[in-house]
C-alpha positions in Angstrom: 0.0 0.0 0.0 2.8 2.4 0.8 4.4 2.0 -2.6 1.3 2.5 -4.6 0.1 5.4 -2.4 3.2 7.5 -2.8 3.9 7.1 -6.5 1.8 10.1 -7.5 2.5 13.7 -6.7 -0.7 15.2 -5.3 -2.0 18.8 -5.1 -4.9 20.5 -3.3 -6.1 23.8 -1.9 -4.8 23.9 1.7 -6.7 26.9 2.8 -10.5 27.2 3.2 -12.7 27.4 0.1 -14.0 30.9 -0.7 -12.5 34.3 -1.3 -9.8 35.7 1.0 -6.7 37.8 1.1 -4.4 34.8 0.4 -4.8 31.1 -0.5 -2.3 28.3 -0.4 -2.0 25.3 -2.7 0.1 22.4 -1.6 1.9 19.7 -3.6 3.5 16.6 -2.2 5.4 13.8 -3.9 8.8 13.0 -5.4 8.1 15.2 -8.4 6.6 18.1 -6.5 9.5 20.5 -7.2 9.7 19.5 -10.9 6.0 19.9 -11.5 6.0 23.3 -9.8 8.9 24.5 -11.9 7.1 23.6 -15.1 4.5 26.3 -14.3 6.6 28.8 -12.4 8.3 31.8 -13.9 10.9 33.0 -11.4 14.0 31.5 -9.9 15.0 27.9 -10.6 13.2 25.8 -8.0 15.2 22.7 -9.0 18.3 24.2 -7.4 16.5 25.8 -4.5 17.4 25.1 -0.9 15.0 23.4 1.4 12.7 25.6 3.4 13.2 28.6 1.0 10.6 31.0 -0.5 10.7 32.3 -4.0 8.9 35.2 -5.8 7.5 34.7 -9.3 4.4 34.0 -11.4 2.3 30.9 -12.2 2.1 30.5 -15.9 0.2 28.2 -18.3 1.7 26.3 -21.2 5.2 26.5 -19.8 7.5 24.0 -21.4 11.0 25.0 -20.3 12.8 26.4 -17.3 13.0 30.2 -17.5 14.2 32.9 -15.2 12.6 36.4 -15.0 14.4 38.1 -17.9 16.1 41.4 -17.5 14.7 44.6 -18.9 15.3 44.8 -22.7 13.8 48.0 -23.9 10.0 48.0 -24.4 9.6 44.5 -22.8 9.7 46.1 -19.3 6.5 45.7 -17.3 5.9 46.7 -13.7 3.5 45.1 -11.3 1.4 47.1 -8.8 3.9 46.2 -6.1 6.7 47.7 -8.1 8.3 44.4 -9.0 9.5 43.6 -12.5 7.1 41.4 -14.4 8.2 38.8 -17.0 7.3 38.8 -20.6 4.6 36.4 -21.6 5.5 35.1 -25.0 3.3 32.1 -25.7 2.3 32.0 -22.0 -0.6 33.1 -20.0 0.2 34.6 -16.5 -2.2 33.1 -13.9 -1.1 35.0 -10.8 1.8 36.7 -9.0 2.8 34.2 -6.2 5.3 33.2 -3.5 6.5 29.6 -3.7 7.9 27.7 -0.7 10.1 24.7 -1.3 10.5 22.0 1.4 12.7 19.0 0.6 12.2 15.5 2.0 12.4 14.2 4.6 12.0 17.2 6.8 8.4 18.0 5.7 4.9 17.2 6.9 4.5 14.3 4.6 8.3 13.3 4.7 8.1 13.8 0.9 9.1 16.8 -1.3 6.5 19.5 -0.7 5.8 22.8 -2.5 3.4 25.4 -1.3 2.1 28.2 -3.6 0.8 31.3 -1.9 -1.6 33.2 -4.3 -4.1 36.0 -4.2 -7.2 34.3 -2.6 -9.6 34.1 -5.5 -11.4 30.8 -5.9 -11.1 31.3 -9.7 -7.3 31.7 -9.4 -7.1 28.6 -7.2 -9.0 26.6 -9.8 -6.7 27.8 -12.6 -3.5 27.0 -10.7 -4.8 23.5 -9.8 -5.7 22.9 -13.5 -2.1 23.9 -14.5 -0.5 21.6 -11.9 -2.7 18.7 -13.0 -1.8 19.4 -16.6 1.9 19.2 -15.7 1.7 15.8 -14.0 0.1 16.2 -10.5 -3.2 14.8 -9.5 -5.9 16.2 -7.1 -5.5 14.8 -3.6 -8.1 12.8 -1.9 -9.6 13.7 1.5 -6.9 13.4 4.2 -4.3 12.2 1.7 -1.5 14.5 2.9 -1.9 13.4 6.5 -2.2 9.8 5.4 1.1 10.0 3.6 2.6 11.5 6.8 1.4 8.4 8.6 2.4 5.9 5.9 5.9 7.5 5.8 6.4 7.2 9.5 6.2 11.0 10.2 3.3 10.6 12.6 1.4 7.7 14.1 -2.3 7.1 13.6 -3.4 8.7 16.9 -1.5 11.8 16.0 -3.1 11.8 12.5 -6.5 11.7 14.1 -5.5 14.5 16.5 -4.8 16.8 13.5 -8.5 16.4 12.5 -9.6 17.1 16.1 -7.4 20.2 16.2 -8.9 21.5 13.0 -12.4 20.8 14.3 -11.8 22.2 17.8 -14.4 24.8 18.8 -13.3 25.7 22.3 -10.1 26.2 24.3 -10.4 22.9 26.2 -10.8 20.8 23.0 -7.8 22.6 21.4 -5.5 21.8 24.3 -6.6 18.1 24.3 -6.0 17.8 20.6 -2.7 19.5 20.8 -1.6 17.1 23.6 -2.6 14.1 21.4 -0.7 15.6 18.5 2.4 15.6 20.7 1.9 11.9 21.1 0.2 11.8 24.5 -1.7 8.6 24.4 0.8 6.8 22.2 3.6 7.4 24.7 1.5 6.0 27.5 0.6 2.9 25.5 4.1 2.4 24.0 5.9 2.1 27.3 3.5 -0.6 28.5 3.5 -2.3 25.1 7.3 -2.5 25.1 7.4 -4.1 28.5 4.8 -6.6 27.4 6.7 -7.3 24.2 9.7 -8.4 26.2 7.6 -11.0 27.9 6.2 -12.1 24.6 9.8 -12.7 23.3 10.5 -14.9 26.3 7.3 -16.9 25.9 8.0 -17.3 22.1 11.5 -18.5 23.1 9.9 -21.2 25.3 8.2 -22.6 22.2 11.6 -23.4 20.7 12.5 -25.4 23.8 9.0 -27.0 24.3 10.5 -30.5 24.7 12.8 -29.4 27.5 9.9 -27.9 29.6 11.7 -24.7 30.6 10.3 -21.3 31.5 12.1 -18.1 30.4 9.2 -15.8 31.2 8.6 -15.3 34.9 4.8 -15.8 35.3 4.7 -13.8 38.5 6.4 -10.8 37.0 4.2 -11.1 33.9 1.1 -11.1 36.1 2.3 -8.0 37.9 2.9 -6.3 34.6 -0.6 -7.2 33.4 -2.1 -5.7 36.5 -0.1 -2.5 35.8 -1.4 -2.4 32.2 -4.9 -3.1 33.3 -4.9 -0.2 35.8 -3.5 2.2 33.1 -6.1 1.0 30.6 -9.0 1.5 33.1 -7.7 5.0 33.8 -7.6 5.9 30.1 -11.0 4.4 29.5 -12.4 6.4 32.4 -10.9 9.6 31.0 -13.1 9.2 27.9 -16.0 10.6 29.8 -14.1 13.8 30.2 -12.5 13.8 26.8 -15.8 13.2 25.0 -17.5 15.9 27.0 -14.7 18.4 26.0 -14.5 17.4 22.4 -18.2 17.1 21.5 -19.8 19.3 24.2 -22.2 18.3 26.9 -25.9 17.9 26.1 -28.1 19.7 28.7 -31.8 19.2 28.6 -34.0 21.9 30.2 -37.2 20.3 31.4 -40.2 20.9 33.6 -43.9 21.4 33.6 -45.4 24.0 31.1 -44.8 27.5 32.3 -42.0 26.5 34.7 -39.6 29.1 33.2 -37.6 26.9 30.8 -37.6 29.3 27.9 -36.9 32.2 30.2 -33.9 30.4 31.6 -32.5 29.5 28.1 -32.8 33.2 27.1 -31.0 34.3 30.3 -28.2 31.8 29.7 -27.7 32.9 26.1 -28.3 36.6 26.9 -30.7 36.8 23.9 -34.4 36.3 23.2 -33.9 32.9 21.6 -37.1 31.2 22.8 -40.7 32.6 22.9 -41.7 33.4 26.5 -45.4 33.6 27.2 -47.8 33.2 30.2 -49.7 30.8 28.0 -48.8 27.2 29.0 -47.5 25.0 26.1 -45.8 27.7 24.1 -42.8 25.6 23.3 -43.9 22.7 21.0 -40.6 21.7 19.5 -37.1 21.5 20.9 -34.8 24.5 20.6 -31.0 23.9 20.7 -28.2 26.3 21.3 -24.5 26.0 22.2 -23.0 28.0 25.0 -19.3 28.0 26.1 -18.7 28.1 29.8 -15.1 28.3 31.1 -13.8 27.0 27.7 -16.2 24.1 27.4 -19.2 23.7 25.1 -22.7 22.9 26.5 -25.5 22.2 24.1 -28.7 23.5 25.7 -32.0 22.0 24.7 -35.2 23.8 25.6 -38.0 21.2 25.6 -41.8 21.2 25.5 -43.4 21.2 29.0 -44.0 17.7 30.3 -47.7 17.1 30.9 -50.5 14.9 29.7 -52.2 16.6 26.7 -54.8 15.9 24.0 -53.2 18.4 21.6 -51.5 16.3 18.9 -48.7 18.8 18.1 -48.0 19.2 21.8 -47.9 15.4 22.2 -45.1 15.2 19.6 -43.2 18.0 21.4 -43.5 16.0 24.7 -42.2 12.9 23.0 -39.3 14.8 21.5 -38.5 16.2 24.9 -38.3 12.6 26.4 -36.0 11.6 23.6 -33.7 14.4 24.3 -33.7 13.6 28.0 -32.6 10.0 27.1 -29.5 11.3 25.3 -28.6 14.2 27.7 -25.8 14.1 30.2 -27.2 16.8 32.4 -30.8 17.5 33.3 -31.9 21.0 34.4 -35.3 20.3 36.0 -37.3 23.5 36.8 -40.2 23.6 39.3 -41.8 26.0 41.7 -43.8 25.3 44.8 -46.7 27.4 43.6 -47.5 25.0 40.8 -45.9 21.7 41.9 -45.9 19.3 44.8 -42.8 17.4 46.1 -44.5 14.2 44.9 -44.8 15.5 41.4 -41.1 16.5 41.3 -40.0 13.2 42.7 -42.1 11.3 40.3 -40.7 13.1 37.3 -37.1 12.7 38.4 -37.5 8.9 39.1 -38.9 8.5 35.6 -35.8 9.9 34.0 -32.9 9.3 36.4 -30.1 7.0 35.4 -26.6 6.3 36.6 -24.8 8.4 33.9 -27.2 11.4 34.2 -26.4 14.5 36.3 -29.6 16.1 37.6 -29.7 19.7 38.8 -33.0 20.6 40.3 -33.8 24.3 40.0 -36.3 25.6 42.5 -37.5 28.5 40.3 -39.4 31.8 41.1 -37.8 32.3 44.5 -38.2 36.1 43.9 -41.9 35.6 44.5 -41.3 34.6 48.1 -38.4 37.0 48.9 -35.5 34.6 48.4 -34.6 30.9 48.8 -34.8 29.1 52.1 -34.8 25.4 52.2 -38.1 24.2 53.5 -40.1 21.0 53.9 -40.8 21.1 50.1 -37.2 20.5 49.1 -36.4 18.5 52.2 -38.9 15.9 51.1 -37.4 15.8 47.6 -33.8 15.4 49.0 -34.9 12.7 51.4 -36.3 10.5 48.7 -34.0 11.2 45.8 -30.5 12.0 47.0 -29.6 8.6 48.5 -29.9 7.0 45.0 -28.4 9.6 42.7 -26.0 12.6 43.1 -28.3 15.6 42.6 -28.2 19.3 43.3 -30.9 21.7 44.3 -30.4 25.4 43.5 -32.9 28.1 44.4 -33.1 30.5 41.5 -35.0 33.1 39.7 -34.6 32.5 35.9 -34.5 36.2 35.3 -31.8 36.9 37.9 -28.1 37.2 36.6 -26.7 35.8 39.9 -28.9 32.7 39.6 -27.8 32.2 36.0 -24.1 32.4 37.1 -24.7 29.8 39.9 -26.1 27.4 37.3 -23.1 28.0 35.0 -20.7 27.3 38.0 -22.5 24.0 38.7 -22.3 23.0 35.0 -18.6 23.8 34.8 -17.9 21.7 37.9 -19.5 18.8 36.1 -16.8 18.8 33.5 -14.0 19.2 36.1 -15.4 16.3 38.2 -15.0 14.0 35.2 -11.3 14.6 34.9 -8.8 12.5 36.8 -6.3 15.1 38.0 -3.4 12.7 38.2 -3.3 12.0 34.4 -2.5 14.5 31.7 -3.5 12.0 29.0 -7.2 12.1 28.0 -8.9 9.9 25.5 -11.2 11.9 23.1 -11.5 9.5 20.2 -14.2 6.9 19.9 -11.9 4.5 18.0 -9.3 4.8 20.8 -11.9 4.1 23.4 -13.1 1.0 21.6 -9.5 -0.2 21.1 -8.7 0.3 24.8 -11.7 -1.7 25.8 -10.7 -4.5 23.4 -7.1 -4.3 24.9 -8.5 -4.7 28.4 -10.4 -7.8 27.3 -7.3 -9.2 25.8 -5.3 -8.5 28.9 -8.0 -10.2 31.0 -7.7 -13.2 28.7 -3.9 -13.4 29.3 -4.5 -13.2 33.1 -7.0 -16.0 32.9 -4.6 -18.0 30.8 -1.8 -17.7 33.4 -4.2 -18.6 36.2 -5.4 -21.7 34.3 -1.7 -22.6 33.5 -2.5 -23.2 29.9 0.1 -24.3 27.4 2.8 -22.0 26.3 1.5 -22.0 22.8 -1.9 -20.7 23.8 -0.4 -18.2 26.2 1.7 -16.9 23.3 -1.4 -16.5 21.2 -3.2 -14.5 23.9 -0.2 -12.3 24.4 0.1 -11.6 20.7 -3.6 -10.7 20.6 -3.1 -8.2 23.5 -0.1 -6.7 21.7 -2.1 -6.2 18.5 -5.0 -4.5 20.3 -2.6 -2.1 22.0 -0.9 -1.5 18.7 -4.2 -0.5 17.0 -4.2 2.8 18.8 -1.0 4.0 17.2 -1.6 2.2 13.9 1.1 -0.4 14.3 -1.6 -3.0 13.7 -4.4 -1.8 11.4 -6.0 -2.5 8.0 -6.9 -0.5 4.9 -10.6 -0.3 5.7 -9.9 1.3 9.0 -7.4 3.7 7.5 -9.8 4.6 4.7 -12.6 5.3 7.2 -10.3 7.6 9.3 -8.8 9.7 6.6 -12.0 10.0 4.6 -13.2 12.3 7.4 -10.4 14.8 6.8 -10.8 17.8 4.6 -9.3 17.9 1.1 -5.8 19.5 1.4 -5.0 18.1 4.8 
């Protein structure tokens, strides 16, 4: 696969589509410099030093290497920037450009790379790409530059995936996590353990060569201790996925309660804009309204839902059903109620219907401004007595219109993210594929532990150990297949 993949020289727009001040087109491959030279009128790129930048013009129908010619009478032309322009005999000038040359292996792809910086017109980009293709390049596929970096050993698979995460990061926390992964965070953690395990595999494999002599080169007790160490690390990384997934994809927060409980008022107050219709008429919200809010660098996806009640209105019924579906997928529930229109039994009944182990429930005793402030009374005491032994909940007394109340809710939401993180580890799993590979690795390690306990044959033990090594190697890409690679890199943008 490596040989076939890297035969062509590829090109693509490396900056975002659309009009801008500048655009960059990237070429990569063994013929990148030669192809660029064919359509470049300026200095000789073939003799250029690595990591150098050159001024000139992209031209069409160029068949030989030419330098910018000196002034010869009436042939002199001057660009807007004051630079001397070349003559255009039998050639069409496409654009005035800066060309950067990077020679292998010290490049992103570990191949020869050329980057053409042009005036950011989509039409100019299209013309330059057409000329490059005409001169021997081909258009890159999605993620092909990064895939070449992986195939050429420049980065491992987890680092490749972190590049996509870095590009897609929408908040400070996700940017930091992606950058840590790009530096090889999870790979370093796994590689150390995998190297130790590989040493034992070597000894066990050696035992197979001396099977008739019934000797043991691998200390089973030491191997068991290592397996426990690996198991603890895998469990820690698996647990970190809760935090990593929350940071990367945001936390879904469902705002629920009876009709007219103040849900839409709260959403508007959180967003500081009139996003949802607020009315004294019960049942105003029929559909779900979703908005993203960043709190202390983390994304929270708020969902204002229809009021939960029995109704004969067909449209409102659909809204209530949608609300229940959103509750089922949410990680945090903001349940609004007030003691003027609810009873403790109603609140308890609603919460018991929806509570589950992985759901954080924040009960918001709303409209405290109507009674002069919040004082815990029998109403909330009854709720706490019945609900709190079973699930970690919080009760906040609020007024949905009060800025201080809104800030207290934001503080509670931010603490949810922090509580997910294990402070002793700087490595956080954010990728679903890594998460699945870690779980499979844990199963494989458990199988090895059972094999040692059962004192099975060396041959079967060696098989289980190899299986464990392969599962650990899937994270960095040491063991993978074309289908997995194709799926990963197809999600990248063209030009990366």
